[in-house]
N, C-alpha and C positions, 0 to 999 in steps of 0.2 A: 388429438384430432380422432373425433368419432365421424363416420361417413356409413350409409344405406345404400345398398344396392339391390335392385330386383336381381333374382336368380336368371339365366337363361331358360327360355322357354322348353328346352329339353329335360329340365328338372320339373317334373308334373308331378301329379298326386300318386300315379304308378311308380313313379321313380322312388317317391317320398316314402309310398307302403314298403318296396322293396328294402330300402334302406333301413327302416325298420324292423324288418325280419332279418335282415343282415346284421344290423348291431346286436340283438337278443343272441345270434348265434356266436358272432364275434366274441361278445363281453364273457363268454363261459370260459373261454381257451384263452383268452387274451385280456386279464384283469389288469389294474390300474398299475399294479407294481408287486415286485415280490415281497411286502410286508402284509399285503391283502389276508385277513380281511382287519389285522391290526394298523391299518393305516390311519392318518388325520383328514384326509380328504375325503370326500364321496365315495361310498363304497361301489354302488354302480357305475363304475366309470370304467371305460376302455384302458390300453395301453396306448401310447402316443404315436403308433403306427396305423391308425386306420386308413388313411390314404394313401400306404403304401403297399395295398396290394393291387394285383392285377385283377380287374374286375369292371363290368361294360358299365355298372350304374356308378360304380366307384370313380371311373375315369371320367365319367360326364360331370360329377361333382367337382374334382379334383381340378379338371379344367376349366372349368366356371370358376373356382375360386383362385385360380391364378390369373384369368382373366382382369377379376374385380380387383384382386392385389395388384396387378399393375396400374389400373386406374387411381386406386388409392394413393400409390407412391409418385404416380406421375413420372416414372422413369424407365426407359427400357433395356437400359444398359447395368443390370445386376447379376451378380453371380448368387446364387441361393446357397446359403451356407447349411442351413437347416430346415427341416418341415416338421413340425409334429403337430399331430390332429387327434384327439379322440372323443369319442362320444361320451354323452352323460345321459342317462335314463333315471327317472325317480318321480317322484309326487310330490317335491318341493322341499324345502328345508325349512329348521324352525331356529337357525342363527345364522348372521352373517359369516361368510367365509371370503374376506378380503383377501386379494391376490393378485399378481402380475406376471406376466410371462416373459419377461425380459433376463436374457441370459447375459447381456451385456457382452457379447463378444462378436457384435458385427456391427457394421456402420448403422444398419436400419434394422431395426427390429418391429413387425406388425402381427396383430394378433386378431381372429376373425369368429365369429358365431354365427349359425345358422339354428334356428328352431324347425325341427321337424314336424313338431305336432302342435295342435292348438293349445295355448297356455294362456293365462293370464298374468303368469309370473315372469317380470324382464329380468334385466342384468342393470345392476346398480354400478355406477361409475363415481370415482371422487378423484378428482385434482385440486391444486390450490386456487383455482378459479371458479370451479362450480361441482355441483353433485347433481347427477340426473338418473333417473329413472327411463330405460326404454322400455317400448311398448312393444311386446312380443309380435313378431309377425311371422307368419310361416313363409317360404318363397322369398325370404330378404336375407341378405348378408350384412353382417354389422360387422366394420372393420376400424380398428384403432391401434394407438402406438401402442406398444407393447409394456412399456412402463408405466401405463394408467391403472392405478386400483380399480379393483371390480369385483362385484359378488354376486351370485344369484339373488334375487329378491327372496325375502322371507315370506312364506306363504305355503299351504297345503292346497293340494288338487286331488279331483277323486279319479281321476285316469292319468297314466305314467305320461311324463313329458319327457319328449326325446329333444336331446340338443348336440349340435357337433359344434366341435371349440379346437382352435388351433394358436400355431403362431410359426412365422416363417422369418427367419434370419437371412439378411443378405448384404454383400459388399458391393460397393461401387466398384466397376470394373477398373482393373489397374490396380485395387488395395489387395 
């Protein structure tokens, strides 16, 4: 299942501008992995702890993301087992990078994406029943089950595109 949610009104263009500057600084000291720059995933990507910092605007984004997560799963009594969130910045990609975010260690695993900049390049999804490409839209969350294969759409842009993405694992209470 893939669902779309408008962000809370607190996430406005000023908040987005702040987040882009924040990401530009954060990525310098919080690279994607210990193998950087010899890793196989996109190079201009942060570590998975972007939403684990104490910051006014990050708090707004994290709170809104959790609100939309609860709408997506339609369950209130869940224990979060993990939250991973990273930012990606690039001008596009020349090849598909199919992947999924499921760690297979929680009752439910959900992924999310939010575009922070205007872009024509969306996200491709592939399941046994359909293939689809989202239309990228600022101020919109995309939530989907973490086991769905997805990839950034192939293409190049003149301006840098900024995206935050992540995954949440959770267990039902009592598990």
